[in-house]
ZATIVO-611604 format. One record per residue (C-alpha): residue number from 1; residue in one letter; y, x, z. Coordinates in steps of 0.5 Angstrom, whole numbers. Layout:
N
NUM / A / Y / X / Z
...
end
This chain:
384
1 / M / 0 / 0 / 0
2 / S / 7 / 2 / -1
3 / E / 12 / 5 / 4
4 / V / 15 / -1 / 8
5 / V / 22 / 0 / 8
6 / R / 28 / -5 / 11
7 / T / 35 / -7 / 8
8 / R / 41 / -4 / 12
9 / I / 48 / -8 / 12
10 / F / 54 / -4 / 12
11 / P / 61 / -7 / 14
12 / L / 66 / -6 / 9
13 / G / 71 / -10 / 13
14 / D / 76 / -14 / 10
15 / F / 76 / -12 / 3
16 / R / 81 / -13 / -2
17 / F / 79 / -14 / -9
18 / E / 82 / -12 / -16
19 / S / 84 / -19 / -17
20 / G / 89 / -19 / -11
21 / E / 84 / -23 / -6
22 / T / 81 / -21 / 0
23 / V / 74 / -23 / 3
24 / P / 74 / -22 / 11
25 / N / 68 / -19 / 14
26 / C / 65 / -16 / 7
27 / V / 58 / -13 / 7
28 / L / 54 / -9 / 3
29 / A / 46 / -9 / 3
30 / Y / 43 / -2 / 2
31 / E / 37 / 2 / 2
32 / T / 36 / 9 / 3
33 / Y / 30 / 14 / 1
34 / G / 29 / 21 / 3
35 / T / 33 / 25 / 8
36 / L / 40 / 27 / 7
37 / A / 41 / 35 / 7
38 / P / 46 / 38 / 13
39 / D / 51 / 39 / 7
40 / G / 50 / 32 / 4
41 / G / 49 / 36 / -3
42 / N / 42 / 33 / -4
43 / A / 45 / 25 / -5
44 / V / 44 / 21 / -11
45 / L / 47 / 14 / -12
46 / L / 43 / 9 / -16
47 / F / 46 / 3 / -19
48 / H / 41 / -3 / -20
49 / A / 41 / -7 / -27
50 / L / 44 / -14 / -28
51 / T / 40 / -18 / -23
52 / G / 36 / -13 / -20
53 / S / 37 / -11 / -12
54 / H / 38 / -5 / -8
55 / H / 31 / -5 / -6
56 / A / 28 / 0 / -11
57 / H / 23 / 4 / -8
58 / G / 17 / 2 / -3
59 / Y / 15 / -5 / 0
60 / N / 20 / -10 / 3
61 / D / 18 / -17 / 4
62 / S / 23 / -19 / 9
63 / L / 31 / -20 / 7
64 / P / 33 / -26 / 12
65 / E / 40 / -25 / 9
66 / A / 38 / -27 / 2
67 / G / 35 / -33 / 4
68 / E / 30 / -37 / 0
69 / F / 32 / -32 / -6
70 / W / 28 / -26 / -4
71 / Q / 22 / -28 / -7
72 / P / 15 / -25 / -8
73 / E / 17 / -21 / -14
74 / N / 22 / -18 / -10
75 / Y / 18 / -15 / -5
76 / E / 16 / -9 / -9
77 / G / 21 / -4 / -11
78 / W / 24 / -4 / -18
79 / W / 23 / 3 / -19
80 / D / 18 / 5 / -15
81 / R / 14 / 9 / -20
82 / M / 20 / 13 / -21
83 / I / 22 / 14 / -13
84 / G / 18 / 18 / -8
85 / P / 15 / 24 / -6
86 / G / 13 / 29 / -12
87 / K / 17 / 23 / -17
88 / P / 23 / 25 / -21
89 / L / 27 / 22 / -16
90 / D / 23 / 26 / -11
91 / T / 24 / 24 / -4
92 / N / 22 / 30 / -1
93 / E / 28 / 33 / -4
94 / Y / 33 / 28 / -5
95 / F / 37 / 23 / -1
96 / I / 37 / 16 / -5
97 / V / 42 / 11 / -4
98 / C / 42 / 4 / -7
99 / A / 46 / -2 / -6
100 / N / 47 / -9 / -8
101 / F / 53 / -11 / -12
102 / L / 58 / -15 / -9
103 / G / 58 / -22 / -11
104 / G / 51 / -22 / -11
105 / C / 46 / -26 / -7
106 / Y / 41 / -20 / -4
107 / G / 45 / -19 / 2
108 / S / 52 / -16 / 0
109 / S / 58 / -21 / 1
110 / G / 58 / -26 / -5
111 / P / 58 / -34 / -6
112 / T / 52 / -35 / -2
113 / S / 56 / -32 / 4
114 / V / 59 / -36 / 9
115 / A / 67 / -36 / 9
116 / P / 72 / -37 / 15
117 / D / 71 / -44 / 14
118 / G / 64 / -44 / 16
119 / N / 62 / -47 / 9
120 / H / 59 / -42 / 3
121 / W / 64 / -39 / -1
122 / G / 61 / -42 / -7
123 / S / 66 / -41 / -13
124 / R / 71 / -39 / -9
125 / F / 69 / -32 / -8
126 / P / 73 / -28 / -12
127 / L / 71 / -25 / -19
128 / V / 68 / -18 / -19
129 / T / 70 / -12 / -23
130 / A / 67 / -5 / -24
131 / G / 72 / -2 / -20
132 / D / 71 / -6 / -14
133 / Q / 64 / -4 / -14
134 / A / 65 / 3 / -15
135 / R / 70 / 3 / -9
136 / A / 65 / -1 / -4
137 / Q / 60 / 4 / -6
138 / V / 64 / 10 / -5
139 / R / 66 / 7 / 2
140 / L / 58 / 7 / 4
141 / L / 57 / 14 / 2
142 / E / 63 / 17 / 5
143 / S / 61 / 13 / 12
144 / M / 54 / 17 / 11
145 / G / 58 / 24 / 11
146 / I / 57 / 24 / 3
147 / E / 62 / 27 / -1
148 / R / 59 / 29 / -7
149 / F / 53 / 26 / -11
150 / A / 49 / 25 / -17
151 / I / 49 / 18 / -20
152 / V / 43 / 15 / -24
153 / G / 45 / 8 / -27
154 / P / 41 / 4 / -32
155 / S / 44 / -2 / -36
156 / V / 50 / -5 / -32
157 / G / 49 / 1 / -27
158 / G / 51 / 5 / -33
159 / M / 57 / 2 / -34
160 / L / 59 / 2 / -26
161 / S / 57 / 10 / -27
162 / L / 63 / 11 / -32
163 / A / 67 / 7 / -28
164 / L / 66 / 11 / -21
165 / T / 66 / 17 / -25
166 / H / 73 / 16 / -27
167 / L / 76 / 13 / -21
168 / Y / 72 / 19 / -16
169 / P / 71 / 25 / -21
170 / E / 71 / 30 / -15
171 / K / 65 / 27 / -12
172 / V / 61 / 26 / -18
173 / R / 56 / 32 / -19
174 / S / 52 / 29 / -25
175 / V / 51 / 23 / -29
176 / I / 45 / 20 / -32
177 / I / 46 / 13 / -36
178 / I / 40 / 9 / -39
179 / G / 41 / 4 / -44
180 / A / 49 / 3 / -43
181 / A / 55 / 5 / -47
182 / S / 63 / 5 / -45
183 / A / 64 / -2 / -47
184 / P / 59 / -8 / -48
185 / P / 58 / -11 / -56
186 / I / 61 / -17 / -58
187 / E / 54 / -20 / -59
188 / H / 53 / -19 / -51
189 / R / 60 / -22 / -49
190 / L / 59 / -28 / -53
191 / S / 52 / -29 / -50
192 / V / 55 / -28 / -43
193 / F / 60 / -34 / -45
194 / E / 54 / -38 / -47
195 / Q / 50 / -37 / -41
196 / I / 56 / -39 / -36
197 / L / 57 / -45 / -41
198 / A / 50 / -47 / -40
199 / I / 51 / -46 / -32
200 / E / 57 / -50 / -32
201 / L / 54 / -56 / -36
202 / D / 49 / -57 / -31
203 / A / 51 / -63 / -27
204 / K / 49 / -60 / -21
205 / Y / 54 / -54 / -22
206 / R / 59 / -59 / -19
207 / A / 65 / -54 / -20
208 / G / 61 / -48 / -17
209 / M / 61 / -52 / -10
210 / Y / 54 / -54 / -10
211 / A / 49 / -54 / -4
212 / L / 45 / -49 / -4
213 / S / 39 / -54 / -2
214 / D / 40 / -57 / -9
215 / P / 43 / -52 / -14
216 / P / 44 / -52 / -22
217 / R / 37 / -49 / -23
218 / R / 36 / -52 / -30
219 / G / 43 / -49 / -32
220 / L / 41 / -42 / -29
221 / A / 34 / -42 / -32
222 / L / 37 / -43 / -39
223 / A / 42 / -38 / -38
224 / R / 37 / -33 / -36
225 / I / 33 / -35 / -43
226 / I / 39 / -34 / -47
227 / C / 40 / -27 / -44
228 / H / 33 / -25 / -44
229 / K / 33 / -25 / -51
230 / L / 37 / -19 / -51
231 / F / 33 / -15 / -46
232 / V / 26 / -16 / -50
233 / Y / 24 / -13 / -57
234 / Q / 24 / -20 / -61
235 / R / 20 / -17 / -66
236 / G / 14 / -16 / -61
237 / L / 16 / -22 / -57
238 / E / 9 / -26 / -59
239 / K / 5 / -20 / -57
240 / R / 9 / -19 / -50
241 / A / 8 / -27 / -50
242 / K / 0 / -26 / -51
243 / R / -2 / -31 / -46
244 / G / -1 / -37 / -50
245 / V / 1 / -44 / -49
246 / D / 1 / -47 / -43
247 / S / 2 / -54 / -44
248 / S / 1 / -56 / -37
249 / R / 7 / -53 / -35
250 / R / 13 / -55 / -38
251 / G / 18 / -52 / -32
252 / M / 24 / -56 / -32
253 / L / 23 / -60 / -39
254 / E / 23 / -67 / -38
255 / W / 20 / -69 / -45
256 / Y / 19 / -63 / -50
257 / T / 13 / -59 / -49
258 / P / 12 / -52 / -51
259 / T / 8 / -51 / -57
260 / Q / 9 / -44 / -58
261 / N / 7 / -38 / -54
262 / T / 14 / -35 / -54
263 / E / 17 / -42 / -52
264 / S / 12 / -42 / -46
265 / Y / 14 / -34 / -44
266 / M / 21 / -36 / -45
267 / L / 21 / -42 / -40
268 / H / 17 / -38 / -35
269 / Q / 22 / -33 / -35
270 / G / 28 / -38 / -34
271 / V / 24 / -42 / -29
272 / K / 22 / -36 / -24
273 / F / 29 / -33 / -25
274 / A / 32 / -40 / -22
275 / L / 28 / -39 / -16
276 / R / 30 / -32 / -14
277 / F / 38 / -32 / -16
278 / D / 44 / -36 / -15
279 / A / 48 / -39 / -20
280 / N / 55 / -37 / -18
281 / A / 53 / -30 / -16
282 / Y / 50 / -30 / -23
283 / I / 56 / -32 / -26
284 / R / 60 / -26 / -23
285 / I / 55 / -21 / -25
286 / V / 55 / -22 / -32
287 / N / 62 / -24 / -32
288 / M / 63 / -17 / -29
289 / W / 59 / -14 / -35
290 / A / 62 / -18 / -41
291 / R / 69 / -16 / -38
292 / F / 68 / -8 / -37
293 / H / 72 / -3 / -41
294 / L / 74 / 4 / -39
295 / S / 81 / 2 / -41
296 / K / 81 / -3 / -36
297 / V / 78 / 1 / -30
298 / S / 83 / 7 / -32
299 / G / 89 / 3 / -32
300 / G / 91 / 4 / -39
301 / L / 88 / 10 / -41
302 / S / 85 / 11 / -48
303 / E / 77 / 12 / -48
304 / D / 78 / 19 / -50
305 / E / 83 / 21 / -44
306 / V / 78 / 18 / -40
307 / F / 73 / 23 / -43
308 / A / 77 / 29 / -43
309 / G / 78 / 27 / -35
310 / Y / 70 / 28 / -34
311 / A / 71 / 34 / -38
312 / A / 76 / 37 / -34
313 / H / 72 / 36 / -28
314 / K / 66 / 39 / -31
315 / I / 61 / 33 / -30
316 / P / 55 / 33 / -34
317 / F / 52 / 27 / -37
318 / L / 45 / 25 / -39
319 / L / 44 / 19 / -44
320 / Y / 38 / 15 / -46
321 / S / 38 / 10 / -51
322 / I / 32 / 5 / -53
323 / N / 30 / 5 / -61
324 / T / 29 / -3 / -60
325 / D / 34 / -4 / -55
326 / C / 38 / -10 / -57
327 / C / 44 / -10 / -52
328 / Y / 46 / -3 / -53
329 / T / 43 / 0 / -60
330 / P / 42 / 7 / -61
331 / R / 48 / 7 / -66
332 / A / 52 / 5 / -60
333 / V / 50 / 10 / -55
334 / S / 49 / 16 / -60
335 / N / 57 / 14 / -62
336 / F / 58 / 14 / -54
337 / Y / 55 / 21 / -54
338 / R / 59 / 24 / -60
339 / R / 65 / 22 / -57
340 / L / 64 / 25 / -50
341 / V / 62 / 32 / -53
342 / K / 68 / 31 / -58
343 / N / 72 / 31 / -52
344 / G / 69 / 37 / -48
345 / V / 64 / 34 / -44
346 / S / 57 / 37 / -43
347 / A / 52 / 32 / -45
348 / Q / 45 / 31 / -47
349 / Y / 42 / 25 / -51
350 / H / 35 / 22 / -52
351 / C / 33 / 16 / -56
352 / I / 26 / 13 / -53
353 / H / 22 / 10 / -58
354 / S / 19 / 4 / -55
355 / V / 17 / -3 / -56
356 / K / 19 / -6 / -50
357 / G / 27 / -6 / -51
358 / H / 32 / -6 / -46
359 / D / 27 / -7 / -41
360 / S / 24 / 0 / -42
361 / F / 26 / 3 / -36
362 / L / 23 / -2 / -32
363 / L / 17 / -2 / -35
364 / E / 15 / 5 / -37
365 / P / 19 / 9 / -33
366 / E / 14 / 15 / -35
367 / L / 18 / 16 / -41
368 / Y / 24 / 18 / -38
369 / E / 21 / 22 / -32
370 / E / 22 / 29 / -36
371 / G / 29 / 29 / -37
372 / I / 31 / 26 / -31
373 / R / 27 / 31 / -27
374 / S / 31 / 36 / -31
375 / A / 38 / 33 / -30
376 / L / 37 / 32 / -22
377 / S / 34 / 39 / -21
378 / C / 41 / 42 / -24
379 / R / 46 / 43 / -18
380 / E / 51 / 46 / -22
381 / D / 56 / 44 / -28
382 / S / 51 / 43 / -34
383 / I / 45 / 40 / -35
384 / A / 39 / 44 / -36
end
């Protein structure tokens, strides 16, 4: 059985968001793996992906702060095959910190948290930016005495890595990004709007002030189905959905019965997600993703100016794309890589060949092991 780990809660106090709104008694849920060196020089900040959690390693079957959203599929760490003794994120060598996003529903302050009036925040909880996430997580690291660290950021975590590196370049030793670039493509931004619309049109959404006991699960399930199309390699979806049609389970459908294995597969993904996530939290996280742009984080600097800042601080980058990724295509990531290099950044780029699409880093982490192990082992100002 995997190592049993437990979530910790870090008090942020009264946290002021970039929107100008302040949430009192804000908290971050987080986990750590390994032992922090006396000089703090072995720290690694790990960002999770879109609807992931801070639980990246080991086994955690208890998270009271998350209520019923903490489902059995959350119990195993989402990157357990990458973290542990002798693994690329070697807990004998590194001290790994992973925190749940603000605005989420897995222990950090978000729409399901209790507001000062005694009710859940619901849609009153502020929209969250990449800058908000960066500031919150740096405060967590500083509370541990960590002043310099490496960053590993898959998917949405990759963009948060870019934001944090711009805002706190003096703290960043190196950056590893998987399946992300400096801005989301237009296809994704349109998809996010479709997802938010799906949730809004659920009659149970009630302008975001629904009871947690009666949430808009149909709208959230549809939003997940829309999003999931970007996470999988669609040409290989029929093989991935090889279990066939389950006509006995119609999920949240009332009349139509799925007739294709791909329909059953997508419906299953949507229904199970709607049980483990909150609709208001989902809107905040996907909205943060869709609105991300380095020029917004930087206060108006161009991307080239931001990249030149990375170079000035001698921060090395390792970038991964996946050849079947529909979210961030190899072309988008390789263009990002070339712009980094053009602006003097020490960077490496690898394209992973996989039939798993954007989710490859979750489903087959062994494809990333060698590069990540090499990048983290280099403590100086270049990637070996």
